[in-house]
Short mmCIF file of the C-alpha atoms (twelve columns), coordinates in Angstrom:
data_MODEL
# 
_entry.id   MODEL 
# 
loop_
_atom_site.group_PDB 
_atom_site.id 
_atom_site.type_symbol 
_atom_site.label_atom_id 
_atom_site.label_alt_id 
_atom_site.label_comp_id 
_atom_site.label_asym_id 
_atom_site.label_seq_id 
_atom_site.Cartn_x 
_atom_site.Cartn_y 
_atom_site.Cartn_z 
_atom_site.pdbx_PDB_model_num 
ATOM 1   C CA . MET A 1   0.000   0.000  0.000   1 
ATOM 2   C CA . THR A 2   1.409   3.369  -1.032  1 
ATOM 3   C CA . THR A 3   1.616   5.874  1.817   1 
ATOM 4   C CA . ILE A 4   1.274   9.619  1.313   1 
ATOM 5   C CA . GLY A 5   3.031   11.800 3.871   1 
ATOM 6   C CA . PHE A 6   1.896   15.347 4.583   1 
ATOM 7   C CA . ILE A 7   4.082   18.145 5.889   1 
ATOM 8   C CA . GLY A 8   1.293   20.546 6.722   1 
ATOM 9   C CA . SER A 9   -2.387  19.761 7.181   1 
ATOM 10  C CA . GLY A 10  -4.197  22.994 6.412   1 
ATOM 11  C CA . ASN A 11  -6.942  23.433 3.855   1 
ATOM 12  C CA . ILE A 12  -5.095  21.985 0.868   1 
ATOM 13  C CA . GLY A 13  -3.247  19.321 2.867   1 
ATOM 14  C CA . SER A 14  -6.344  17.990 4.580   1 
ATOM 15  C CA . THR A 15  -8.276  18.047 1.299   1 
ATOM 16  C CA . VAL A 16  -5.610  16.074 -0.568  1 
ATOM 17  C CA . ALA A 17  -5.412  13.675 2.388   1 
ATOM 18  C CA . LYS A 18  -9.176  13.061 2.151   1 
ATOM 19  C CA . LEU A 19  -8.944  12.467 -1.592  1 
ATOM 20  C CA . ALA A 20  -6.017  10.098 -1.033  1 
ATOM 21  C CA . VAL A 21  -7.830  8.053  1.610   1 
ATOM 22  C CA . ASP A 22  -10.896 7.863  -0.617  1 
ATOM 23  C CA . ALA A 23  -8.623  6.576  -3.405  1 
ATOM 24  C CA . GLY A 24  -7.259  3.795  -1.163  1 
ATOM 25  C CA . TYR A 25  -3.991  5.272  0.103   1 
ATOM 26  C CA . ASP A 26  -2.686  5.337  3.641   1 
ATOM 27  C CA . VAL A 27  -1.842  8.839  4.841   1 
ATOM 28  C CA . VAL A 28  0.379   10.244 7.574   1 
ATOM 29  C CA . VAL A 29  -0.459  13.823 8.456   1 
ATOM 30  C CA . SER A 30  1.563   16.386 10.382  1 
ATOM 31  C CA . ASN A 31  1.563   20.053 11.289  1 
ATOM 32  C CA . SER A 32  3.723   22.528 13.165  1 
ATOM 33  C CA . ARG A 33  1.768   22.144 16.406  1 
ATOM 34  C CA . GLY A 34  2.272   18.424 16.949  1 
ATOM 35  C CA . PRO A 35  0.359   15.213 16.203  1 
ATOM 36  C CA . GLU A 36  -1.788  15.540 19.311  1 
ATOM 37  C CA . THR A 37  -3.570  18.480 17.645  1 
ATOM 38  C CA . LEU A 38  -4.625  16.406 14.631  1 
ATOM 39  C CA . GLY A 39  -7.042  14.038 16.343  1 
ATOM 40  C CA . GLN A 40  -10.128 15.522 14.725  1 
ATOM 41  C CA . LEU A 41  -8.647  15.348 11.221  1 
ATOM 42  C CA . VAL A 42  -7.472  11.774 11.710  1 
ATOM 43  C CA . GLY A 43  -10.883 10.827 13.074  1 
ATOM 44  C CA . THR A 44  -12.510 12.283 9.981   1 
ATOM 45  C CA . LEU A 45  -10.087 10.533 7.630   1 
ATOM 46  C CA . GLY A 46  -10.557 7.156  9.288   1 
ATOM 47  C CA . GLU A 47  -8.491  4.042  9.826   1 
ATOM 48  C CA . HIS A 48  -6.130  4.672  6.917   1 
ATOM 49  C CA . ALA A 49  -4.799  7.854  8.537   1 
ATOM 50  C CA . ARG A 50  -2.500  8.605  11.427  1 
ATOM 51  C CA . ALA A 51  -0.816  11.688 12.814  1 
ATOM 52  C CA . ALA A 52  2.912   12.080 13.317  1 
ATOM 53  C CA . SER A 53  5.668   14.648 13.465  1 
ATOM 54  C CA . ALA A 54  6.749   16.311 10.228  1 
ATOM 55  C CA . ASP A 55  9.932   14.234 10.101  1 
ATOM 56  C CA . GLU A 56  7.968   11.030 10.715  1 
ATOM 57  C CA . ALA A 57  5.469   11.915 7.990   1 
ATOM 58  C CA . ALA A 58  8.354   12.585 5.617   1 
ATOM 59  C CA . GLU A 59  9.964   9.265  6.502   1 
ATOM 60  C CA . ALA A 60  6.705   7.337  6.110   1 
ATOM 61  C CA . GLY A 61  5.607   8.817  2.807   1 
ATOM 62  C CA . ASP A 62  6.350   7.119  -0.489  1 
ATOM 63  C CA . ILE A 63  5.154   10.460 -1.859  1 
ATOM 64  C CA . VAL A 64  5.245   13.557 0.350   1 
ATOM 65  C CA . VAL A 65  2.964   16.571 0.015   1 
ATOM 66  C CA . LEU A 66  4.631   19.772 1.214   1 
ATOM 67  C CA . THR A 67  1.841   22.185 2.046   1 
ATOM 68  C CA . ILE A 68  3.056   24.885 4.423   1 
ATOM 69  C CA . PRO A 69  3.636   28.637 4.143   1 
ATOM 70  C CA . LEU A 70  6.507   29.249 1.733   1 
ATOM 71  C CA . GLY A 71  8.319   31.324 4.340   1 
ATOM 72  C CA . LYS A 72  8.646   28.241 6.550   1 
ATOM 73  C CA . VAL A 73  10.102  25.892 3.943   1 
ATOM 74  C CA . ASP A 74  13.613  26.554 5.246   1 
ATOM 75  C CA . GLN A 75  12.524  24.925 8.528   1 
ATOM 76  C CA . VAL A 76  11.872  21.595 6.809   1 
ATOM 77  C CA . ASP A 77  14.582  18.991 7.378   1 
ATOM 78  C CA . PRO A 78  15.796  17.806 3.946   1 
ATOM 79  C CA . ALA A 79  17.200  14.519 5.285   1 
ATOM 80  C CA . PRO A 80  13.971  12.453 5.492   1 
ATOM 81  C CA . LEU A 81  13.020  13.605 1.999   1 
ATOM 82  C CA . VAL A 82  16.165  12.500 0.197   1 
ATOM 83  C CA . GLY A 83  15.269  10.617 -2.986  1 
ATOM 84  C CA . LYS A 84  11.530  11.177 -2.577  1 
ATOM 85  C CA . VAL A 85  8.940   12.786 -4.805  1 
ATOM 86  C CA . VAL A 86  7.763   15.963 -3.047  1 
ATOM 87  C CA . LEU A 87  4.563   17.590 -4.260  1 
ATOM 88  C CA . ASP A 88  4.915   21.296 -3.548  1 
ATOM 89  C CA . THR A 89  1.697   23.287 -3.088  1 
ATOM 90  C CA . CYS A 90  3.349   26.484 -1.818  1 
ATOM 91  C CA . ASN A 91  2.487   29.999 -2.946  1 
ATOM 92  C CA . TYR A 92  4.295   33.262 -2.234  1 
ATOM 93  C CA . TYR A 93  2.516   35.805 -0.052  1 
ATOM 94  C CA . PRO A 94  5.067   38.463 1.009   1 
ATOM 95  C CA . GLU A 95  2.677   39.797 3.629   1 
ATOM 96  C CA . ARG A 96  2.806   36.364 5.279   1 
ATOM 97  C CA . ASP A 97  6.147   34.940 4.159   1 
ATOM 98  C CA . GLY A 98  8.267   38.082 4.248   1 
ATOM 99  C CA . ASP A 99  10.059  39.458 1.209   1 
ATOM 100 C CA . ILE A 100 12.053  36.788 -0.632  1 
ATOM 101 C CA . ALA A 101 14.600  38.494 -2.881  1 
ATOM 102 C CA . ALA A 102 15.129  35.521 -5.186  1 
ATOM 103 C CA . LEU A 103 11.409  35.590 -6.034  1 
ATOM 104 C CA . ASP A 104 11.050  39.354 -6.152  1 
ATOM 105 C CA . ASP A 105 13.988  39.540 -8.578  1 
ATOM 106 C CA . LYS A 106 12.645  36.618 -10.657 1 
ATOM 107 C CA . GLN A 107 15.825  34.602 -10.040 1 
ATOM 108 C CA . THR A 108 13.733  31.477 -9.480  1 
ATOM 109 C CA . THR A 109 10.155  30.269 -9.020  1 
ATOM 110 C CA . THR A 110 8.407   29.261 -5.823  1 
ATOM 111 C CA . SER A 111 8.933   25.579 -6.559  1 
ATOM 112 C CA . GLY A 112 12.467  26.288 -7.721  1 
ATOM 113 C CA . LEU A 113 13.090  27.762 -4.279  1 
ATOM 114 C CA . VAL A 114 11.715  24.600 -2.660  1 
ATOM 115 C CA . GLN A 115 13.936  22.467 -4.900  1 
ATOM 116 C CA . GLN A 116 16.974  24.481 -3.826  1 
ATOM 117 C CA . HIS A 117 16.160  23.703 -0.189  1 
ATOM 118 C CA . LEU A 118 15.573  20.017 -0.999  1 
ATOM 119 C CA . PRO A 119 18.398  19.360 -3.476  1 
ATOM 120 C CA . GLN A 120 18.211  15.575 -3.187  1 
ATOM 121 C CA . SER A 121 14.449  15.359 -3.543  1 
ATOM 122 C CA . HIS A 122 12.358  15.401 -6.721  1 
ATOM 123 C CA . VAL A 123 10.058  18.410 -6.431  1 
ATOM 124 C CA . VAL A 124 6.892   18.600 -8.502  1 
ATOM 125 C CA . LYS A 125 4.654   21.647 -8.315  1 
ATOM 126 C CA . ALA A 126 1.004   20.634 -7.817  1 
ATOM 127 C CA . PHE A 127 -2.275  21.641 -6.143  1 
ATOM 128 C CA . ASN A 128 -1.181  25.273 -5.719  1 
ATOM 129 C CA . ASN A 129 -3.655  26.971 -8.042  1 
ATOM 130 C CA . ILE A 130 -7.024  25.536 -7.041  1 
ATOM 131 C CA . PHE A 131 -9.315  26.598 -4.174  1 
ATOM 132 C CA . PHE A 132 -9.379  23.793 -1.618  1 
ATOM 133 C CA . GLN A 133 -13.170 23.454 -1.684  1 
ATOM 134 C CA . HIS A 134 -13.076 23.097 -5.455  1 
ATOM 135 C CA . LEU A 135 -10.292 20.513 -5.169  1 
ATOM 136 C CA . GLY A 136 -12.426 18.507 -2.775  1 
ATOM 137 C CA . SER A 137 -15.539 18.587 -4.946  1 
ATOM 138 C CA . MET A 138 -14.471 18.505 -8.595  1 
ATOM 139 C CA . GLN A 139 -12.963 15.013 -8.687  1 
ATOM 140 C CA . ARG A 140 -14.604 12.707 -11.230 1 
ATOM 141 C CA . PRO A 141 -14.017 9.184  -12.605 1 
ATOM 142 C CA . VAL A 142 -12.027 8.607  -15.782 1 
ATOM 143 C CA . GLY A 143 -14.219 9.288  -18.791 1 
ATOM 144 C CA . ASP A 144 -16.636 11.600 -17.006 1 
ATOM 145 C CA . PRO A 145 -17.271 14.633 -19.258 1 
ATOM 146 C CA . ASP A 146 -16.914 16.909 -16.220 1 
ATOM 147 C CA . ARG A 147 -13.547 15.508 -15.179 1 
ATOM 148 C CA . SER A 148 -11.192 18.441 -14.618 1 
ATOM 149 C CA . THR A 149 -7.457  18.850 -15.129 1 
ATOM 150 C CA . LEU A 150 -4.757  19.879 -12.659 1 
ATOM 151 C CA . MET A 151 -1.372  21.276 -13.644 1 
ATOM 152 C CA . ILE A 152 2.038   20.039 -12.607 1 
ATOM 153 C CA . ALA A 153 5.605   21.178 -13.299 1 
ATOM 154 C CA . GLY A 154 8.926   19.585 -12.487 1 
ATOM 155 C CA . ASP A 155 12.424  18.771 -13.693 1 
ATOM 156 C CA . ASP A 156 12.404  14.986 -13.248 1 
ATOM 157 C CA . ALA A 157 10.391  12.927 -15.735 1 
ATOM 158 C CA . ALA A 158 10.025  9.941  -13.418 1 
ATOM 159 C CA . ALA A 159 8.839   12.154 -10.576 1 
ATOM 160 C CA . LYS A 160 6.279   13.795 -12.845 1 
ATOM 161 C CA . LYS A 161 5.053   10.353 -13.886 1 
ATOM 162 C CA . THR A 162 4.633   9.396  -10.235 1 
ATOM 163 C CA . ALA A 163 2.805   12.656 -9.510  1 
ATOM 164 C CA . THR A 164 0.580   12.185 -12.551 1 
ATOM 165 C CA . GLU A 165 -0.436  8.663  -11.556 1 
ATOM 166 C CA . PHE A 166 -1.225  9.819  -8.030  1 
ATOM 167 C CA . ILE A 167 -3.287  12.827 -9.118  1 
ATOM 168 C CA . GLU A 168 -5.149  10.792 -11.726 1 
ATOM 169 C CA . SER A 169 -6.093  8.290  -9.038  1 
ATOM 170 C CA . LEU A 170 -7.651  11.126 -7.028  1 
ATOM 171 C CA . GLY A 171 -10.086 11.938 -9.824  1 
ATOM 172 C CA . TYR A 172 -8.294  14.458 -12.057 1 
ATOM 173 C CA . ASP A 173 -6.519  14.533 -15.392 1 
ATOM 174 C CA . VAL A 174 -3.050  16.100 -15.454 1 
ATOM 175 C CA . TYR A 175 -1.492  18.749 -17.680 1 
ATOM 176 C CA . ASP A 176 2.308   18.907 -17.722 1 
ATOM 177 C CA . ALA A 177 3.169   22.616 -17.722 1 
ATOM 178 C CA . GLY A 178 6.894   22.041 -18.080 1 
ATOM 179 C CA . SER A 179 9.907   22.501 -15.842 1 
ATOM 180 C CA . LEU A 180 10.218  24.213 -12.473 1 
ATOM 181 C CA . ALA A 181 11.604  27.208 -14.362 1 
ATOM 182 C CA . ASP A 182 8.331   27.297 -16.324 1 
ATOM 183 C CA . SER A 183 6.129   26.920 -13.259 1 
ATOM 184 C CA . TRP A 184 5.772   30.669 -12.702 1 
ATOM 185 C CA . ARG A 185 3.041   30.541 -15.322 1 
ATOM 186 C CA . PHE A 186 0.602   29.148 -12.747 1 
ATOM 187 C CA . GLN A 187 1.901   30.890 -9.664  1 
ATOM 188 C CA . ARG A 188 -0.199  33.370 -7.712  1 
ATOM 189 C CA . ASP A 189 -1.730  36.227 -9.750  1 
ATOM 190 C CA . GLN A 190 -1.031  34.628 -13.121 1 
ATOM 191 C CA . ALA A 191 -3.865  33.958 -15.582 1 
ATOM 192 C CA . ALA A 192 -3.560  30.205 -14.971 1 
ATOM 193 C CA . TYR A 193 -3.872  30.552 -11.197 1 
ATOM 194 C CA . THR A 194 -7.256  29.884 -9.531  1 
ATOM 195 C CA . GLY A 195 -9.108  31.643 -12.343 1 
ATOM 196 C CA . VAL A 196 -8.592  28.604 -14.525 1 
ATOM 197 C CA . TYR A 197 -11.432 26.986 -12.551 1 
ATOM 198 C CA . THR A 198 -13.516 30.163 -12.104 1 
ATOM 199 C CA . PRO A 199 -13.722 31.785 -15.542 1 
ATOM 200 C CA . ASP A 200 -16.724 33.890 -14.519 1 
ATOM 201 C CA . GLY A 201 -15.010 35.043 -11.334 1 
ATOM 202 C CA . SER A 202 -17.461 33.187 -9.103  1 
ATOM 203 C CA . TYR A 203 -16.219 30.657 -6.562  1 
ATOM 204 C CA . ASP A 204 -19.742 29.268 -6.206  1 
ATOM 205 C CA . ASN A 205 -19.772 27.443 -9.536  1 
ATOM 206 C CA . PRO A 206 -16.315 26.115 -10.452 1 
ATOM 207 C CA . THR A 207 -15.822 25.052 -14.044 1 
ATOM 208 C CA . PRO A 208 -13.810 21.967 -15.021 1 
ATOM 209 C CA . ALA A 209 -10.540 22.992 -16.631 1 
ATOM 210 C CA . LYS A 210 -9.724  21.392 -19.971 1 
ATOM 211 C CA . PRO A 211 -6.294  21.305 -21.655 1 
ATOM 212 C CA . SER A 212 -7.254  23.847 -24.329 1 
ATOM 213 C CA . ARG A 213 -8.197  26.447 -21.715 1 
ATOM 214 C CA . ILE A 214 -5.106  25.681 -19.637 1 
ATOM 215 C CA . GLU A 215 -2.857  26.158 -22.664 1 
ATOM 216 C CA . GLN A 216 -4.549  29.470 -23.443 1 
ATOM 217 C CA . LEU A 217 -4.104  30.789 -19.913 1 
ATOM 218 C CA . LEU A 218 -0.527  29.589 -19.570 1 
ATOM 219 C CA . ALA A 219 0.284   31.461 -22.772 1 
ATOM 220 C CA . GLN A 220 -1.051  34.647 -21.176 1 
ATOM 221 C CA . GLY A 221 1.542   34.469 -18.397 1 
ATOM 222 C CA . ASP A 222 3.316   37.701 -17.559 1 
ATOM 223 C CA . ARG A 223 6.701   37.281 -15.869 1 
ATOM 224 C CA . SER A 224 6.584   40.849 -14.558 1 
ATOM 225 C CA . ILE A 225 3.819   39.707 -12.204 1 
ATOM 226 C CA . ARG A 226 4.900   38.065 -8.943  1 
# 
């Protein structure tokens, strides 16, 4: 049984954990406050979930979802993540994370920054550009006309294949948006950010994203934006 580890269990982390359990995975969840604070989440997720420390979740995960504020990534111990596929959901909010010069100067991308901190891991950007409630409600079986598409980016083909298979099992198709250097195209404030699922601007009625629309919005990316 494949185990998914979670460093962070906020809105996106807990939503992906629920999707993973529903898809038949075991999950190990963690947060910055300690496993004893995760009893309610584990109770909701059921017998295929347990709480642990961040290091223990990293050790346990065959795939690890990193879903914490970007400004705290430097507090993550790289050692338990060596050789592992790390799905990075982080977004840059200077008002929360502090000013990060390498991002402000466009020297790298958010996921590129994570990869620099985890040099022996295989980072794949995923789940960063969809509202958590939409993520938890838009999953559909293969072949369903309303099945939506999520974007990924990464530098390792095998890691992207692993990420794709995992995301597809959760109920989504996958669009490969390129390398970590390309991943700015669906960072915060870009056309392919959350608006890809809310073309009318309303969060009440999310619209399944199809590859043609994703390609169109990625092409509208503006590197001068954060």
